[in-house]
N, C-alpha and C positions, 0 to 999 in steps of 0.2 A: 109450480116448478121450482120457484125461489125458495119455498119452504124445503123441498126435497133436497137441494143443493146444499143449503145451510146445515140440514140435519146430516146429510152424508159427510160434511167436512167435520161437524162436531162429533160424529162417531168415530171418524179416523183418528181424530185427535185423542179421544177417550182410549181407543184401542191401543195407541201408543202408549199412554200412560199407565194402562193396566197390565199390561203383560211384564212379567218380571224379567230382569236383564240375563239371569243366569238360572240355568235348571241343571238337574242332575243328568249326567252324562249317560249315554247309552240311547236306545230307541225313543223316539219323540211321542207326545201324547197322540199326535195326529196320525202317525205311522201305526199306531196300535189301536186305536179306539175310533169308533164311529162318534165323533164329537157332537154332531147333530141330534142323533138319537139320545146321547146321554144328558145333553142339554134339556132335551123334551122330558126326560125322566125328572130331572131336578126341577124344571118349571112345574111340573105336575105335583111334586112333592111341596114346594114352596106355596103353591095355590091352595094345597090342603092344610098345611101346619103353618104358615107365615102370616099370610093376609090375603086381601083380594085388590082388584085395581083401584078401589075407592078406599082403601084402608088408611086411615090417618091417626096415629098416636102422638099427642101434644108433647109428651115427655116420656121417652123411653131410655133408661140408663143415661140420663144427663143431656139428652138431645132428642128431637123429633124423629120418628121413623114413619116411613110412607110407602104405599104401593104394595103389590103382591108379593116383592122380595122383602118388603120391610127395610128399604134403604134406609140407613141411619146417618145423621148428622151430616157431614159433608158429602156423603153419597147421596143424600136426599137433595142437597144443593146442586149437585152435578144434574140430577135428573131434572129438576125444576129449570135449570139453565137451559137444558136441551129442549124442554117445552117451550120456553119462552122465546128461545132462538128459531125454533121450528115454525111457529105460528104467533108472531110478536102480537098481532092484533087480537085474535082469540084469547091468547094468554091475559093480556093486559085487561081485557074486559071481565075476565073471569076472576082475577086476582086484585084488581085494583091498581091504580097507578103507583101507590106508594109501595106495596109488597112487590109488584113488578120490578119496579125501579131497584128495590134492594136486591133483588135476585140477579138481575142483570149486571149490577155494578159490584157485586159482592166478590171478593177474592175467593179462591177455590177452597180455603180452609176457614171461611168466615162463620159456617155452621156447625163447627165442633161441639159447641155445647148450646146451640140455638133451640129454644122451645117455642111452642106456639101459644098463641092467647087464645081464648075461647073464640073470639071473633075471627082470627085466623084459619082455624081449622076448617071451617066450610069453604072458605076461599080455595085452600090448598086441595081439599077434597074435590071440588068442582073442576079444578085444572087437571088433576091427574086422572079423573074418571071422565074426561072429554075424549073425543076422536083422536085429538092430537096427544092427549096425556097416555091413552093406550098404546098408540103407535110408538111414542117414546119409551114407555115401559118395556114392551117387547124387544125394541132395538138395544135398549140398555142392558136389558136382562141377558142378552145373548153374550155381550161383551163381560158383564159382571160375572157370568156363571162360568165363562171361559178362563177368566183370572183365576178363579177358586180351582178349577180342573187343572190349570197349570201348576198351582201351589201344591195340590194333592198329588200329581204326577211326580213332581220334583222331591216330594217326601217318600216316595215308595208306595204309593197308593196305586193299585194297578187295575183291578177288575172293575167292570162297569157298576156292579153293585156297590164296591167299595167308594168308588168316586162319587157315587150320588150320596152316600152316607158321609164322606168328607165334607162335600158342599154344604150339607146341613150342618155340620159340625162347625165349620168356618163362620157360616151366616149366622150361628147361635152365638159364638164366642169371640169373632173377630179372627182375623189372619195370624195375628201374633200368638194369641192363646192357643189357637188350633194347632199352630206348629209346635208350641210347648207340650200340648197333650199328645201329639204324636210322638214327640221325642221321649217323653215318659212312658208312653205305650211300648215302645220299642225296646227301652232299657228293661222294663218289666218282663218283657217277652223273651229277653235274651238275645235281641236282634241289634246289629250295629246300626249306626246312622246311614249307611249305605245299602242295607238290606231292603227288601220290598216285603210289603204284606200280600201274601199269596191269595187271600180271600177275605170276603167281608168277614165271616166268623172270626177270622184271627184278629182283624182290626177291632171289631166290636168288642170282642173279649178283652183285648189290650186296653181299650179306652175305658170300659166301665170298671176293669178290675184295678188298673194301675193310675188313674187321673181321678181327679175331682168332679168329672162331668156327671150330670144325673143319669142314674142308672134307668130310671123310668122313662125319662124323655128320650134317651139313646134307644131303649127297648121299643119303644113307640115308633121311632123312625126306622128302626131295623125291621120291624113287623111290616111296616107299609112297604118297604122296598121289595121284601120277600113275598108277602102275601098279596099286595095289590098291585105292584108293578111287575111281580113275577120273575125277578132277578135271582139267579142263582147265589146263595150265599157261601157255597164251598168253594175248593179249588177248581182250576180247569180239569176237564177229563184227563185221567192217566196222570195226574199229579197227587201231591198230598200237602197238607198245610204244616207238616212237621219240620221244625227248625233242627231238630237233632236227626234228621233222615242222614243215614250215611252217604257218602258222595257216590255218584255213578261209578261202577266198577268194582265198588265194595260187595262182598258176597251177600249181603241181606239187602241191599238197595231195591232190587227188583221185586223181591218178595214182599217188602214192605208196601211198595206201591201198589202191587197187586192185591194184597190184603184189605188195603184202605178202599180200593175201587171195586173189590168183588161184589157181586150182586146174589145173594145179599152180602152186606158188609160183614167182614170178619172181625175187624177191630177199628174202632174210631180213634185209638190211641188213649193215653193215659190223661190228656188234656186237649184242650182245642189245637194246641201248638206243639204237642210232644208226643213222641212214640215210646220213648224210653226202651231202646233196643237192648238194653243190657240188664233191665230188670228181671227179677224172677218172675215167673209165671206159676199161678196156683193150678191144682188140679182141676178145680172147677172151671177156670178160665181156659185151660187147655182143652177139656173136652167142648166147651163152648165154641171156641175157635173151630175145632174139627167138625162140629155140628153145623155151623155157619158154612163152612167150606164145601160140606156136603148139600147145601141148599136148605138147611133148617127143616128136616122131614119132622113131621108130628109123630110123636109116640103113639103107637096102637094101644097101649093099656095105661091105665092110671096106677098100676102096682108099683109101688116105691119100696124096695128093699132095704133102703138106707135111712137110718134114724137121723142122720145128720144132714140131710137134705130136705130142706122144708119147701112147700109150694110157693112161698113168697120170693125165693131166691132167683136171680137171673139165669142161673145155670139149671133150674129144675127140669125143664123140658129137655135139655141137652143131655143131662145125667140119665134120665128115664130112657131116653133113645138109645144112649150108648150101652146101658145095662140090658135093655130087652134085645140087643143086636149083638151081644157077646163081646162088645169092644172093652168093657171093664166089668170086673166082678166086685170091685171095690177093694179097699184095704182089708177089709173083713166082710164076711158075708152081711152085716148089717151097718157098716160104715163105708162111706167114701172118703172121708177126710178132704173135702173140697177146699179147705183152706191152707193145705200143706202144699209146699213147692212141688211141682211136677220135675221128676228127674229126667235125664236124658233117655235112660232106658225105659221109664214109663211112656214117655211121650212117643217113642219109636214104637213100642209095643201096641199103644193105642192105634196108630197108623195102620200097623201090620193086620191087627185084627179088623179094623175097618176094611181093608183090602181083601179080607177073606182068609187070612193067615196062609198066604202063598208060600210054597217052598222056597228057599233060597235058589238063586240061580247057579251058585256055587258053594262048595262046602269049604272053601279057602277062607281062613279066619285072619283078617289083617290087625287084629286088635289084641295084644298081649294081655289085657285086663278084662277080656270078655271070655270067661270059660264056659265049656259046653254044658255044664250042669245048672246053668242059670235060666231064669225063666225067660229072659229078654234074648237069649242065644240066636234062635232062628229068626227073630225080628230084626237083629242087628244084622246078621248075615243078608238077610233080605233086602233091608233099606240100602246097604253097601253096594251090593250087586245092581240095584235098581237106580242107582245114583241119586238117592234121596238125601244121603247124609252132606253136610255142608262141605266136609272134607278138611276142615282144620278144628275139628272138636278136641284133638289132643293137644292143641294149641302148642305146637311146635314139637310134639313128641308122637309116637305111633298109638298111644292109648287113646281110648274113647272116653275114658272117664265116666262111665254110665250112670253113677251115683250122683254126679254133680247136678245141681238145680239147672233146668233148661231155661235159658232166659228167652224173652220175647222175640228177639231176632231169630234164634234157632228154631223156634217152634213154628213162625210163620214160613221160614226157609224150607223145612221140611214139607210143610203143606203145599208150598208154591212147587217144589219139585215134583211131589206126587200128582198135583192136580193138573199140572201144566205139561208134564212129559209126553 
């Protein structure tokens, strides 16, 4: 009983010293995360990649490290103090009077550069691998991991998978360097200090791309989180990882979210963090978007009429499917021009042909720059009458500007309006 009372008091003291005084405004970690579950994930990761209950490293980056978390320097001292205070008799018997006395009487910062002699290693190992040593490691780990989770949360790390990843980052590099890496990753991704990482994929991409963290080591941690722990590395359902996603209410916002979350996915963006809504889309990309929106049906024939569409290209099956279904006849009978920008007229016509070339609901033509002798005349009138067009193609005028390149935002919005109407 005495041991438990002393340990509880020490644990409460540790908790007060570990939790940072100020965190980012907004919802708290405890309000949004099952902390106990995430702590369990972190514990499993540490036991896999950091150490075990009996691990002792005499010198690790200028000081000892011990236990399954690999507590380093002064953190190792705090753990040893906890063991000594929880069961003094057992601890002194295992450590010897000299080492036991040093630990009990040492200031909290005395082990910043403390290394172990070869004679001290088995003594420390015996203490941390004892029954009281295991109990103290488990107790201290809960508070130690909570501290890291609070740090990560205050830096904008939000999902379970991302928080586990952050804890591995801080445990590897220390709290100060981990914070610096987070700051660099945000700057590289175009995020402000107050922005959050929407997913593990975005956090991992930012860390390995814009910081000096070991890419191979971070990839190992990423793979364990995703493949062994089974955590989702992507954004929450119904969201996207795109930092350039137009705000809610913008005509393309819902369409981009829909395209990213569509099954099968229509587009993953131009990078793990960007959609590039105003970038031009190629003909190959446009047909592939339409093919994905349709469910990626398999072509029924391997006949390829286009000499510029090779079987090793990502758009190969999409173009064959579009060709055999009369969605496109190509730029010429033997060329598709997959790398040319798709025009607004072409994209609308692709979609019209996919729909079965229905007659327009009305012969009224609202666009002065769309004449009746153009190949796209009926498709434009159909799209207008069906509510598929965005509504601001003229960009302040009544013209459609059919020959202009159709950007990514326009394409997914046309598809969204058609497939969800």
